[in-house]
N, C-alpha and C positions, 0 to 999 in steps of 0.2 A: 647765665643762661645759654649768653650767646657766643663765650668763651665757651666753656664746655663743648658746645655743639661743636666750635672747629677744631679742638683739642680730638676728641674723640675719634672723630675721622682717621686722624693721622695715628693716634695712638692703634686702632683698629689694622689699620692697614702694616704697621710694623709689626703687630703680629703675627701677618700671613706672610711675608714676608721669611721669617724661619723656617713656617713648615713649607712654601714653595723650595725651600733648600731642601729642606728635610727629605724632600718628596722627589727631590732632583738624583740627593744621595742614594735613597734606597732603590732606583732604577738605574743605577750606574752599578751600584755593589748586586743587586741580582741579572744584571746584565752578563758580569765578571764572570760566574759560576757558570755561564752558560757555556760563555766560550770557550771556557776550559773543557767543560764536556766535550763540546765541540772537537779541539785539538786532539781531547784524548780517546774519543771517537776515530779520528782522522789516524793518528797514529799507528793504531793498532789492527787499523786497514792494510793502512801500506807495509805493514810487517807483514801480514796474512797474504798480500802481496807477493811478498819478496819470498815467503814460504812456500807457494805454491809454485813461483817461477823455480826454484830450487827444487820441488819434486820432478818439476817440469823437467828440469835440466836432468836430474838423476833418471828418470824414467826415458827419454831420449839417452844414455847414457846406456843403460843396460839391454837397449830394443836393439844399439848400434855392437853392442858387445856381443848380441845372442845371435847377429843375422848372418855371420861368418858367411865366406866365401860364396860368389855371386854364381849362377849357370856359366859356363865358358871362362872361369877363369881356373888358373893351374891348382892343383887339387898340393894343398900344404902334405912338407914330406910328415915321414915321422917314424918314430920305430917303438916298439912296447913287447911286452914279455905274451906270452899269449898264456892258453893253458898247456898245460905239461910245462911251462918254462921256457921255450923256445921264442927267440927274440925273431921278432916279424917287423918287416919294415915298409915302407912304399913300393920301394924296388924292388920287395919280396914277388909282386904282380905285374912286374913288368913286360907289357906285351900283351897282359891281357884288360878284357874290362875287369870292373872292381865293386861291389857293392858293398857300403859301409855302413851299418844300424845300430843306432847310439841305442841302450837302452839305459832306462833311470837302475835298475836294480837287479839280481840274478833272484830267481826263484819265487819272483810275485805273479802271481797269475798274469796280467796283461805282457809282462817280458818274458814267460815261462810260453804264453801260446804263441809270442810273435817268432821263435826264436824256433819253435818245434814247426811253424810254418816254413820257415825259411830251410830247415832242413828235410822237410819233407818236400821240397822244391828243387835239391841240391843238383839230384839229376838232370832237372829243363836248365837249370843255370850254366852248369859242366855242356852241356849243350850246345851253349851258346857262347863259349868261351868267356865264362862270369867268373868272378871267386867272390864269395860270398864271408863276411867278415862282422861279427859283434862287437861291440865295445861296447865297454862299463867302467864305475869306477870301483868294481869290487877288486878284489886282489884274485890273487893267482890260485890257492887254495879254493877259497867261493868259486871260481870259474871252470878249476877242477869238478867241482861238487854238483854242479848244477848242468856240465856236461854228461856227466856220469848218471844222473836221476833221472833224466828226461831221454836221454840217447843223440844227444845232437853231435851235429855231424860240421860243424862251421867253425873255423876257430875263434875265438874267444879274448878278445885283449885285455887287458887289466890298466888304467889309467889314472890311477891315485892322486896322480897333480893336478889332473881335467889339462892337461895342456893339449893334449889331442883333442880333447873333445870342446876346446873353447878355437880352438883352429877352427875345424869346423861348423863353430855355431851353434854346438850343442849343449853349452853350459850358459845360462843364464836365469835370469830372477823367474820363478814357477808365485802360482797363489793355491795355498788349498785352504777351505773355509777360513776364506779372507786374511790369513794369514800367506804373506811373501818371506820370501826365501831363496838363497842360490843350489840350483839345482840340476839335472841331467832334463835336457829339453829332448822328449823322445823324436827321434829324426834320421833321418836315410841318406845315403849321397850315394850318387849312381856315377861313374867315373870313365872316361872312355879311354882305348886302348893309347889314346895320343896323352893321356897323363892329365886330359883335362877334366872338370867336373861338368856333366853332362844335366843330369837334372838331381835336383834337393826338393828333399818334404818335409815340411816343418809340422810338429804338433800333432804326429801319425796318429790316427788309429787304428788299431791293429787290426782288426775283422776285414781280409779279404787284400791288404796291404802287400805284402809277398807275392800275391797274386799280380798286384799290381805293376809292382816292381823289377818282378819278369818280365811281363807284357813290353815295359819298357825299354828293358836291357835285351830284348828278340827283335827290338828295331834300331836298335842303336849301331 
């Protein structure tokens, strides 16, 4: 009886040891998936951060491309065909003040109103020695139609390659109903007789804009 009493505790302890080892293995096994999950979560977070950085960089690049020359800078030179087919250059307006209004598309409501407003004020612009020119990516044929349909009196330049538009900061990223795309940013630039940019208007609101530009030209 005494031998069994001495042996039973040892046997009982021996049986407990594997159980303890098994529990440790289970804990180790349970810890591994958790660590894997944490690593898996960390990786996408890093990727998301890199993606966000890329988007920020792209946005900055687009903003920079659309910024255009600052006030006081030399006006970029250009040479483009106008309605009727004649070629117009920056030098064509030497010694005069010049207004360039960049519009998205001929014969659309906002662009039509803006062009008509500048035509309405043409005599007032002439009186203060200022020429007014419209610019879009429309073809010369489309500009001819635009002019004839609305009786427009300002030259309308055609820039299908967007070279001049980009040079003046009127071409860049736009957004419509959540969709982003490249296009013409409605803008106006006033150039002084010295060939330097005196005023810049970006993301123009059409109502009353032509009158604002005239007031600035009269003070220049």
